[in-house]
C-alpha positions, 0 to 999 in steps of 0.5 A, a space after each residue: 627933432 621928432 614931432 610928437 604928432 608924427 611919431 604918434 601917427 606912425 606908431 598908430 599906423 604900425 599898431 593897426 598894421 600889426 593887427 592886420 598881420 595877426 589876422 592875415 599872417 598867412 593869406 595876406 591882404 594883397 596890394 589892392 586891399 591894404 588901404 581898405 584894410 587899414 581903414 577898416 581896422 582903424 575904425 575897429 580899433 577906435 570902436 573897441 575903445 583901444 584908442 587914446 585921446 592922443 591917437 584920436 587927435 593924430 588919426 588920419 587916412 593911412 594909405 600905407 603902413 609907414 614901414 616897408 617891412 610891415 607893408 610888405 608882410 601885410 600885402 605879400 604875407 610872411 613868405 613875401 617878406 622873407 623873399 623881400 628881405 634879401 633885396 633890401 
């Protein structure tokens, strides 16, 4: 059985990671910068008023994208993701 807070937290993490990919789809953010980018983009997400009350309750420190494909695309770019997929 899925826990609703866990699901909302994961969905929020994916939403933030997709925003990072939208802005850095070619250049990537790099391995050491993913945590920093997730923190910054999460703050921006709530500052612009996009976050719901449920998301405000489940937001926590995201150290990863909580999805291998999204995290690979964010850290290595889409070229890295294309190279990663055959090995998965």
